All heavy atoms as a GROMACS GRO file, in nm:
protein
  463
    1MET      N    1   8.536  -5.123  -2.898
    1MET     CA    2   8.510  -5.164  -2.760
    1MET      C    3   8.404  -5.074  -2.695
    1MET      O    4   8.314  -5.122  -2.629
    1MET     CB    5   8.642  -5.155  -2.681
    1MET     CG    6   8.632  -5.213  -2.541
    1MET     SD    7   8.602  -5.392  -2.543
    1MET     CE    8   8.564  -5.421  -2.374
    2THR      N    9   8.414  -4.945  -2.717
    2THR     CA   10   8.317  -4.853  -2.657
    2THR      C   11   8.177  -4.874  -2.716
    2THR      O   12   8.077  -4.855  -2.648
    2THR     CB   13   8.359  -4.705  -2.677
    2THR    OG1   14   8.389  -4.686  -2.816
    2THR    CG2   15   8.479  -4.670  -2.592
    3GLU      N   16   8.171  -4.916  -2.843
    3GLU     CA   17   8.041  -4.942  -2.906
    3GLU      C   18   7.968  -5.057  -2.836
    3GLU      O   19   7.848  -5.052  -2.813
    3GLU     CB   20   8.060  -4.976  -3.054
    3GLU     CG   21   8.094  -4.853  -3.139
    3GLU     CD   22   8.130  -4.891  -3.281
    3GLU    OE1   23   8.102  -5.006  -3.319
    3GLU    OE2   24   8.185  -4.807  -3.353
    4ASN      N   25   8.043  -5.162  -2.801
    4ASN     CA   26   7.983  -5.276  -2.731
    4ASN      C   27   7.927  -5.234  -2.596
    4ASN      O   28   7.818  -5.277  -2.557
    4ASN     CB   29   8.088  -5.386  -2.710
    4ASN     CG   30   8.125  -5.455  -2.841
    4ASN    OD1   31   8.054  -5.440  -2.941
    4ASN    ND2   32   8.234  -5.527  -2.841
    5ILE      N   33   8.001  -5.150  -2.525
    5ILE     CA   34   7.958  -5.106  -2.392
    5ILE      C   35   7.829  -5.025  -2.404
    5ILE      O   36   7.734  -5.046  -2.327
    5ILE     CB   37   8.069  -5.023  -2.323
    5ILE    CG1   38   8.188  -5.114  -2.288
    5ILE    CG2   39   8.016  -4.957  -2.196
    5ILE    CD1   40   8.312  -5.039  -2.250
    6THR      N   41   7.822  -4.936  -2.501
    6THR     CA   42   7.703  -4.852  -2.516
    6THR      C   43   7.582  -4.936  -2.556
    6THR      O   44   7.470  -4.902  -2.522
    6THR     CB   45   7.725  -4.739  -2.619
    6THR    OG1   46   7.780  -4.796  -2.739
    6THR    CG2   47   7.818  -4.633  -2.565
    7GLN      N   48   7.605  -5.046  -2.627
    7GLN     CA   49   7.494  -5.136  -2.664
    7GLN      C   50   7.440  -5.208  -2.541
    7GLN      O   51   7.320  -5.233  -2.532
    7GLN     CB   52   7.541  -5.239  -2.766
    7GLN     CG   53   7.545  -5.184  -2.908
    7GLN     CD   54   7.596  -5.285  -3.008
    7GLN    OE1   55   7.650  -5.389  -2.969
    7GLN    NE2   56   7.583  -5.254  -3.135
    8PHE      N   57   7.528  -5.243  -2.447
    8PHE     CA   58   7.487  -5.319  -2.330
    8PHE      C   59   7.434  -5.232  -2.216
    8PHE      O   60   7.370  -5.282  -2.124
    8PHE     CB   61   7.603  -5.406  -2.278
    8PHE     CG   62   7.622  -5.531  -2.359
    8PHE    CD1   63   7.739  -5.552  -2.432
    8PHE    CD2   64   7.522  -5.628  -2.363
    8PHE    CE1   65   7.756  -5.668  -2.507
    8PHE    CE2   66   7.539  -5.743  -2.437
    8PHE     CZ   67   7.655  -5.763  -2.510
    9LEU      N   68   7.461  -5.101  -2.220
    9LEU     CA   69   7.417  -5.012  -2.112
    9LEU      C   70   7.266  -5.018  -2.087
    9LEU      O   71   7.225  -5.033  -1.972
    9LEU     CB   72   7.463  -4.869  -2.138
    9LEU     CG   73   7.602  -4.834  -2.084
    9LEU    CD1   74   7.640  -4.692  -2.121
    9LEU    CD2   75   7.609  -4.852  -1.933
   10PRO      N   76   7.181  -5.007  -2.190
   10PRO     CA   77   7.036  -5.014  -2.163
   10PRO      C   78   6.994  -5.149  -2.102
   10PRO      O   79   6.911  -5.152  -2.012
   10PRO     CB   80   6.972  -4.997  -2.301
   10PRO     CG   81   7.077  -4.941  -2.388
   10PRO     CD   82   7.208  -4.985  -2.332
   11VAL      N   83   7.054  -5.258  -2.149
   11VAL     CA   84   7.023  -5.390  -2.096
   11VAL      C   85   7.065  -5.399  -1.950
   11VAL      O   86   6.989  -5.447  -1.865
   11VAL     CB   87   7.094  -5.500  -2.179
   11VAL    CG1   88   7.066  -5.638  -2.120
   11VAL    CG2   89   7.050  -5.494  -2.325
   12LEU      N   90   7.185  -5.352  -1.920
   12LEU     CA   91   7.235  -5.351  -1.782
   12LEU      C   92   7.144  -5.267  -1.694
   12LEU      O   93   7.108  -5.307  -1.584
   12LEU     CB   94   7.376  -5.292  -1.778
   12LEU     CG   95   7.491  -5.394  -1.781
   12LEU    CD1   96   7.624  -5.323  -1.797
   12LEU    CD2   97   7.491  -5.478  -1.653
   13PHE      N   98   7.105  -5.151  -1.743
   13PHE     CA   99   7.018  -5.061  -1.668
   13PHE      C  100   6.885  -5.129  -1.635
   13PHE      O  101   6.836  -5.122  -1.523
   13PHE     CB  102   6.995  -4.932  -1.748
   13PHE     CG  103   6.914  -4.830  -1.673
   13PHE    CD1  104   6.969  -4.762  -1.565
   13PHE    CD2  105   6.783  -4.804  -1.710
   13PHE    CE1  106   6.894  -4.668  -1.495
   13PHE    CE2  107   6.708  -4.711  -1.641
   13PHE     CZ  108   6.764  -4.642  -1.534
   14MET      N  109   6.828  -5.198  -1.735
   14MET     CA  110   6.701  -5.268  -1.715
   14MET      C  111   6.717  -5.379  -1.612
   14MET      O  112   6.632  -5.396  -1.525
   14MET     CB  113   6.650  -5.327  -1.848
   14MET     CG  114   6.593  -5.223  -1.941
   14MET     SD  115   6.450  -5.137  -1.875
   14MET     CE  116   6.328  -5.268  -1.876
   15LEU      N  117   6.825  -5.454  -1.618
   15LEU     CA  118   6.849  -5.563  -1.523
   15LEU      C  119   6.861  -5.509  -1.380
   15LEU      O  120   6.802  -5.564  -1.287
   15LEU     CB  121   6.978  -5.639  -1.561
   15LEU     CG  122   6.964  -5.737  -1.676
   15LEU    CD1  123   7.101  -5.792  -1.715
   15LEU    CD2  124   6.871  -5.852  -1.640
   16VAL      N  125   6.935  -5.398  -1.366
   16VAL     CA  126   6.950  -5.337  -1.234
   16VAL      C  127   6.815  -5.289  -1.182
   16VAL      O  128   6.780  -5.309  -1.066
   16VAL     CB  129   7.051  -5.220  -1.239
   16VAL    CG1  130   7.048  -5.137  -1.112
   16VAL    CG2  131   7.190  -5.274  -1.265
   17LEU      N  132   6.737  -5.229  -1.271
   17LEU     CA  133   6.604  -5.179  -1.235
   17LEU      C  134   6.514  -5.293  -1.189
   17LEU      O  135   6.447  -5.283  -1.086
   17LEU     CB  136   6.542  -5.108  -1.357
   17LEU     CG  137   6.446  -4.995  -1.324
   17LEU    CD1  138   6.525  -4.867  -1.298
   17LEU    CD2  139   6.349  -4.973  -1.438
   18VAL      N  140   6.513  -5.402  -1.265
   18VAL     CA  141   6.430  -5.519  -1.230
   18VAL      C  142   6.473  -5.576  -1.095
   18VAL      O  143   6.389  -5.605  -1.010
   18VAL     CB  144   6.439  -5.626  -1.342
   18VAL    CG1  145   6.380  -5.758  -1.294
   18VAL    CG2  146   6.368  -5.576  -1.467
   19ALA      N  147   6.603  -5.591  -1.076
   19ALA     CA  148   6.655  -5.644  -0.949
   19ALA      C  149   6.613  -5.553  -0.833
   19ALA      O  150   6.573  -5.601  -0.727
   19ALA     CB  151   6.806  -5.656  -0.955
   20PHE      N  152   6.620  -5.422  -0.854
   20PHE     CA  153   6.584  -5.325  -0.752
   20PHE      C  154   6.435  -5.336  -0.716
   20PHE      O  155   6.398  -5.338  -0.599
   20PHE     CB  156   6.617  -5.184  -0.803
   20PHE     CG  157   6.606  -5.078  -0.696
   20PHE    CD1  158   6.694  -5.078  -0.590
   20PHE    CD2  159   6.508  -4.981  -0.704
   20PHE    CE1  160   6.686  -4.981  -0.491
   20PHE    CE2  161   6.498  -4.885  -0.606
   20PHE     CZ  162   6.587  -4.883  -0.500
   21VAL      N  163   6.351  -5.348  -0.819
   21VAL     CA  164   6.206  -5.360  -0.797
   21VAL      C  165   6.174  -5.488  -0.720
   21VAL      O  166   6.096  -5.487  -0.625
   21VAL     CB  167   6.130  -5.357  -0.933
   21VAL    CG1  168   5.984  -5.399  -0.914
   21VAL    CG2  169   6.138  -5.217  -0.994
   22ILE      N  170   6.237  -5.599  -0.760
   22ILE     CA  171   6.215  -5.727  -0.690
   22ILE      C  172   6.257  -5.714  -0.544
   22ILE      O  173   6.185  -5.758  -0.454
   22ILE     CB  174   6.293  -5.840  -0.761
   22ILE    CG1  175   6.228  -5.871  -0.896
   22ILE    CG2  176   6.297  -5.966  -0.673
   22ILE    CD1  177   6.310  -5.960  -0.985
   23PHE      N  178   6.370  -5.650  -0.519
   23PHE     CA  179   6.419  -5.631  -0.382
   23PHE      C  180   6.318  -5.551  -0.300
   23PHE      O  181   6.284  -5.588  -0.188
   23PHE     CB  182   6.554  -5.559  -0.384
   23PHE     CG  183   6.600  -5.518  -0.247
   23PHE    CD1  184   6.650  -5.612  -0.159
   23PHE    CD2  185   6.592  -5.385  -0.206
   23PHE    CE1  186   6.693  -5.575  -0.032
   23PHE    CE2  187   6.634  -5.348  -0.080
   23PHE     CZ  188   6.684  -5.444   0.007
   24ILE      N  189   6.265  -5.443  -0.359
   24ILE     CA  190   6.167  -5.358  -0.289
   24ILE      C  191   6.041  -5.439  -0.258
   24ILE      O  192   5.987  -5.431  -0.147
   24ILE     CB  193   6.134  -5.233  -0.373
   24ILE    CG1  194   6.252  -5.137  -0.368
   24ILE    CG2  195   6.007  -5.165  -0.322
   24ILE    CD1  196   6.238  -5.018  -0.460
   25VAL      N  197   5.995  -5.518  -0.354
   25VAL     CA  198   5.874  -5.598  -0.334
   25VAL      C  199   5.894  -5.696  -0.218
   25VAL      O  200   5.808  -5.709  -0.131
   25VAL     CB  201   5.835  -5.672  -0.464
   25VAL    CG1  202   5.729  -5.778  -0.436
   25VAL    CG2  203   5.784  -5.573  -0.569
   26PHE      N  204   6.007  -5.766  -0.218
   26PHE     CA  205   6.035  -5.861  -0.109
   26PHE      C  206   6.044  -5.789   0.025
   26PHE      O  207   5.990  -5.835   0.126
   26PHE     CB  208   6.165  -5.937  -0.136
   26PHE     CG  209   6.145  -6.061  -0.217
   26PHE    CD1  210   6.189  -6.066  -0.347
   26PHE    CD2  211   6.082  -6.171  -0.162
   26PHE    CE1  212   6.170  -6.180  -0.424
   26PHE    CE2  213   6.063  -6.285  -0.237
   26PHE     CZ  214   6.108  -6.290  -0.369
   27PHE      N  215   6.111  -5.674   0.026
   27PHE     CA  216   6.128  -5.597   0.150
   27PHE      C  217   5.993  -5.553   0.204
   27PHE      O  218   5.964  -5.569   0.323
   27PHE     CB  219   6.217  -5.475   0.122
   27PHE     CG  220   6.242  -5.392   0.244
   27PHE    CD1  221   6.331  -5.435   0.341
   27PHE    CD2  222   6.176  -5.272   0.261
   27PHE    CE1  223   6.355  -5.358   0.454
   27PHE    CE2  224   6.199  -5.195   0.374
   27PHE     CZ  225   6.288  -5.238   0.470
   28LEU      N  226   5.907  -5.500   0.114
   28LEU     CA  227   5.776  -5.452   0.157
   28LEU      C  228   5.687  -5.566   0.204
   28LEU      O  229   5.616  -5.553   0.304
   28LEU     CB  230   5.708  -5.376   0.043
   28LEU     CG  231   5.761  -5.236   0.017
   28LEU    CD1  232   5.691  -5.173  -0.102
   28LEU    CD2  233   5.742  -5.146   0.138
   29SER      N  234   5.690  -5.679   0.133
   29SER     CA  235   5.606  -5.793   0.174
   29SER      C  236   5.647  -5.842   0.312
   29SER      O  237   5.562  -5.873   0.395
   29SER     CB  238   5.614  -5.906   0.071
   29SER     OG  239   5.743  -5.963   0.069
   30GLY      N  240   5.777  -5.846   0.338
   30GLY     CA  241   5.826  -5.885   0.470
   30GLY      C  242   5.781  -5.786   0.575
   30GLY      O  243   5.740  -5.824   0.684
   31HIS      N  244   5.784  -5.658   0.541
   31HIS     CA  245   5.744  -5.553   0.634
   31HIS      C  246   5.595  -5.566   0.668
   31HIS      O  247   5.556  -5.558   0.784
   31HIS     CB  248   5.773  -5.416   0.574
   31HIS     CG  249   5.733  -5.303   0.662
   31HIS    ND1  250   5.801  -5.273   0.777
   31HIS    CD2  251   5.632  -5.214   0.653
   31HIS    CE1  252   5.742  -5.169   0.835
   31HIS    NE2  253   5.640  -5.131   0.762
   32PHE      N  254   5.513  -5.590   0.564
   32PHE     CA  255   5.369  -5.602   0.588
   32PHE      C  256   5.337  -5.726   0.672
   32PHE      O  257   5.249  -5.723   0.756
   32PHE     CB  258   5.292  -5.605   0.456
   32PHE     CG  259   5.277  -5.469   0.393
   32PHE    CD1  260   5.322  -5.445   0.265
   32PHE    CD2  261   5.221  -5.365   0.464
   32PHE    CE1  262   5.309  -5.318   0.209
   32PHE    CE2  263   5.208  -5.239   0.409
   32PHE     CZ  264   5.252  -5.215   0.280
   33ASN      N  265   5.409  -5.834   0.649
   33ASN     CA  266   5.388  -5.956   0.730
   33ASN      C  267   5.419  -5.928   0.876
   33ASN      O  268   5.348  -5.975   0.964
   33ASN     CB  269   5.477  -6.070   0.679
   33ASN     CG  270   5.424  -6.129   0.549
   33ASN    OD1  271   5.308  -6.109   0.514
   33ASN    ND2  272   5.509  -6.201   0.478
   34ARG      N  273   5.525  -5.852   0.901
   34ARG     CA  274   5.561  -5.817   1.038
   34ARG      C  275   5.452  -5.733   1.103
   34ARG      O  276   5.412  -5.760   1.215
   34ARG     CB  277   5.693  -5.739   1.039
   34ARG     CG  278   5.804  -5.815   1.106
   34ARG     CD  279   5.924  -5.731   1.144
   34ARG     NE  280   5.958  -5.626   1.053
   34ARG     CZ  281   6.032  -5.642   0.945
   34ARG    NH1  282   6.080  -5.759   0.911
   34ARG    NH2  283   6.060  -5.539   0.869
   35THR      N  284   5.401  -5.633   1.032
   35THR     CA  285   5.298  -5.546   1.090
   35THR      C  286   5.170  -5.624   1.114
   35THR      O  287   5.100  -5.599   1.211
   35THR     CB  288   5.269  -5.423   1.000
   35THR    OG1  289   5.244  -5.468   0.867
   35THR    CG2  290   5.385  -5.326   1.000
   36LYS      N  291   5.141  -5.720   1.028
   36LYS     CA  292   5.022  -5.805   1.047
   36LYS      C  293   5.034  -5.884   1.177
   36LYS      O  294   4.939  -5.894   1.254
   36LYS     CB  295   5.008  -5.902   0.930
   36LYS     CG  296   4.891  -5.873   0.840
   36LYS     CD  297   4.877  -5.981   0.735
   36LYS     CE  298   4.787  -5.935   0.622
   36LYS     NZ  299   4.784  -6.028   0.512
   37ARG      N  300   5.150  -5.942   1.200
   37ARG     CA  301   5.172  -6.020   1.322
   37ARG      C  302   5.158  -5.930   1.445
   37ARG      O  303   5.100  -5.970   1.546
   37ARG     CB  304   5.312  -6.084   1.320
   37ARG     CG  305   5.316  -6.210   1.235
   37ARG     CD  306   5.434  -6.296   1.272
   37ARG     NE  307   5.561  -6.231   1.243
   37ARG     CZ  308   5.626  -6.241   1.130
   37ARG    NH1  309   5.577  -6.314   1.031
   37ARG    NH2  310   5.741  -6.180   1.112
   38ILE      N  311   5.210  -5.807   1.436
   38ILE     CA  312   5.199  -5.713   1.548
   38ILE      C  313   5.052  -5.680   1.573
   38ILE      O  314   5.006  -5.677   1.687
   38ILE     CB  315   5.281  -5.585   1.519
   38ILE    CG1  316   5.431  -5.618   1.522
   38ILE    CG2  317   5.249  -5.475   1.621
   38ILE    CD1  318   5.519  -5.512   1.461
   39GLU      N  319   4.975  -5.658   1.464
   39GLU     CA  320   4.832  -5.629   1.479
   39GLU      C  321   4.761  -5.746   1.545
   39GLU      O  322   4.675  -5.726   1.631
   39GLU     CB  323   4.770  -5.602   1.341
   39GLU     CG  324   4.799  -5.462   1.289
   39GLU     CD  325   4.744  -5.440   1.149
   39GLU    OE1  326   4.670  -5.526   1.100
   39GLU    OE2  327   4.777  -5.336   1.090
   40GLU      N  328   4.794  -5.869   1.504
   40GLU     CA  329   4.732  -5.987   1.563
   40GLU      C  330   4.762  -5.994   1.713
   40GLU      O  331   4.674  -6.024   1.793
   40GLU     CB  332   4.781  -6.114   1.494
   40GLU     CG  333   4.720  -6.134   1.356
   40GLU     CD  334   4.786  -6.245   1.278
   40GLU    OE1  335   4.873  -6.315   1.333
   40GLU    OE2  336   4.752  -6.262   1.160
   41LYS      N  337   4.885  -5.965   1.750
   41LYS     CA  338   4.923  -5.967   1.892
   41LYS      C  339   4.846  -5.860   1.968
   41LYS      O  340   4.799  -5.884   2.080
   41LYS     CB  341   5.074  -5.943   1.907
   41LYS     CG  342   5.157  -6.065   1.874
   41LYS     CD  343   5.305  -6.036   1.890
   41LYS     CE  344   5.388  -6.155   1.846
   41LYS     NZ  345   5.532  -6.124   1.849
   42LEU      N  346   4.831  -5.741   1.908
   42LEU     CA  347   4.756  -5.634   1.973
   42LEU      C  348   4.610  -5.674   1.992
   42LEU      O  349   4.552  -5.653   2.098
   42LEU     CB  350   4.763  -5.505   1.889
   42LEU     CG  351   4.888  -5.420   1.907
   42LEU    CD1  352   4.890  -5.306   1.807
   42LEU    CD2  353   4.894  -5.363   2.048
   43ASP      N  354   4.549  -5.733   1.889
   43ASP     CA  355   4.411  -5.779   1.898
   43ASP      C  356   4.395  -5.880   2.011
   43ASP      O  357   4.301  -5.873   2.089
   43ASP     CB  358   4.365  -5.842   1.765
   43ASP     CG  359   4.341  -5.736   1.657
   43ASP    OD1  360   4.327  -5.618   1.694
   43ASP    OD2  361   4.336  -5.774   1.539
   44LYS      N  362   4.487  -5.974   2.017
   44LYS     CA  363   4.483  -6.077   2.120
   44LYS      C  364   4.494  -6.013   2.259
   44LYS      O  365   4.417  -6.047   2.350
   44LYS     CB  366   4.599  -6.176   2.098
   44LYS     CG  367   4.584  -6.307   2.171
   44LYS     CD  368   4.698  -6.401   2.134
   44LYS     CE  369   4.683  -6.533   2.207
   44LYS     NZ  370   4.796  -6.621   2.182
   45ALA      N  371   4.586  -5.920   2.274
   45ALA     CA  372   4.605  -5.852   2.402
   45ALA      C  373   4.480  -5.774   2.442
   45ALA      O  374   4.436  -5.779   2.557
   45ALA     CB  375   4.726  -5.759   2.396
   46LEU      N  376   4.419  -5.705   2.343
   46LEU     CA  377   4.298  -5.628   2.372
   46LEU      C  378   4.184  -5.719   2.415
   46LEU      O  379   4.109  -5.687   2.508
   46LEU     CB  380   4.256  -5.546   2.248
   46LEU     CG  381   4.341  -5.421   2.220
   46LEU    CD1  382   4.306  -5.362   2.085
   46LEU    CD2  383   4.319  -5.316   2.330
   47LYS      N  384   4.170  -5.833   2.348
   47LYS     CA  385   4.064  -5.929   2.384
   47LYS      C  386   4.085  -5.981   2.526
   47LYS      O  387   3.990  -5.992   2.603
   47LYS     CB  388   4.063  -6.045   2.285
   47LYS     CG  389   3.996  -6.012   2.154
   47LYS     CD  390   4.000  -6.128   2.057
   47LYS     CE  391   3.949  -6.089   1.921
   47LYS     NZ  392   3.969  -6.194   1.822
   48GLU      N  393   4.210  -6.010   2.560
   48GLU     CA  394   4.240  -6.060   2.695
   48GLU      C  395   4.206  -5.954   2.800
   48GLU      O  396   4.150  -5.984   2.904
   48GLU     CB  397   4.388  -6.099   2.705
   48GLU     CG  398   4.419  -6.231   2.637
   48GLU     CD  399   4.567  -6.262   2.635
   48GLU    OE1  400   4.646  -6.187   2.697
   48GLU    OE2  401   4.604  -6.363   2.572
   49ILE      N  402   4.237  -5.829   2.770
   49ILE     CA  403   4.208  -5.718   2.863
   49ILE      C  404   4.056  -5.706   2.881
   49ILE      O  405   4.006  -5.690   2.992
   49ILE     CB  406   4.270  -5.586   2.812
   49ILE    CG1  407   4.422  -5.592   2.824
   49ILE    CG2  408   4.216  -5.466   2.891
   49ILE    CD1  409   4.495  -5.485   2.746
   50GLU      N  410   3.981  -5.716   2.770
   50GLU     CA  411   3.835  -5.708   2.777
   50GLU      C  412   3.778  -5.821   2.860
   50GLU      O  413   3.687  -5.801   2.941
   50GLU     CB  414   3.774  -5.712   2.636
   50GLU     CG  415   3.788  -5.580   2.561
   50GLU     CD  416   3.740  -5.589   2.418
   50GLU    OE1  417   3.673  -5.689   2.383
   50GLU    OE2  418   3.768  -5.496   2.339
   51GLU      N  419   3.830  -5.942   2.842
   51GLU     CA  420   3.783  -6.058   2.919
   51GLU      C  421   3.809  -6.038   3.068
   51GLU      O  422   3.724  -6.069   3.151
   51GLU     CB  423   3.852  -6.187   2.870
   51GLU     CG  424   3.797  -6.236   2.737
   51GLU     CD  425   3.878  -6.352   2.681
   51GLU    OE1  426   3.965  -6.406   2.754
   51GLU    OE2  427   3.853  -6.389   2.565
   52LYS      N  428   3.923  -5.982   3.103
   52LYS     CA  429   3.956  -5.958   3.244
   52LYS      C  430   3.863  -5.854   3.304
   52LYS      O  431   3.820  -5.865   3.419
   52LYS     CB  432   4.102  -5.912   3.256
   52LYS     CG  433   4.201  -6.025   3.242
   52LYS     CD  434   4.344  -5.974   3.252
   52LYS     CE  435   4.443  -6.088   3.226
   52LYS     NZ  436   4.581  -6.040   3.221
   53LYS      N  437   3.828  -5.752   3.223
   53LYS     CA  438   3.738  -5.646   3.270
   53LYS      C  439   3.597  -5.703   3.298
   53LYS      O  440   3.531  -5.664   3.391
   53LYS     CB  441   3.731  -5.533   3.169
   53LYS     CG  442   3.847  -5.437   3.177
   53LYS     CD  443   3.828  -5.320   3.081
   53LYS     CE  444   3.945  -5.224   3.087
   53LYS     NZ  445   3.933  -5.117   2.989
   54GLU      N  446   3.554  -5.796   3.209
   54GLU     CA  447   3.421  -5.855   3.224
   54GLU      C  448   3.409  -5.937   3.353
   54GLU      O  449   3.306  -5.940   3.416
   54GLU     CB  450   3.388  -5.943   3.103
   54GLU     CG  451   3.353  -5.861   2.979
   54GLU     CD  452   3.339  -5.947   2.855
   54GLU    OE1  453   3.342  -6.070   2.866
   54GLU    OE2  454   3.325  -5.889   2.745
   55LYS      N  455   3.518  -6.002   3.391
   55LYS     CA  456   3.517  -6.082   3.514
   55LYS      C  457   3.518  -5.988   3.633
   55LYS      O  458   3.447  -5.981   3.719
   55LYS     CB  459   3.640  -6.174   3.520
   55LYS     CG  460   3.635  -6.286   3.421
   55LYS     CD  461   3.762  -6.368   3.426
   55LYS     CE  462   3.761  -6.476   3.318
   55LYS     NZ  463   3.888  -6.550   3.314
   0.00000   0.00000   0.00000
């Protein structure tokens, strides 16, 4: 029984590692999308402020 477990440990470890990497990638991509939206809002706000100053 212990032999079977030791055979599956590397496979289990690799699966956990892959799942962890996928989770990090999804988390980071979501984070970058959020920061992009915030940057777009800031750009829009800055343009509006500039237009008001010009008038």
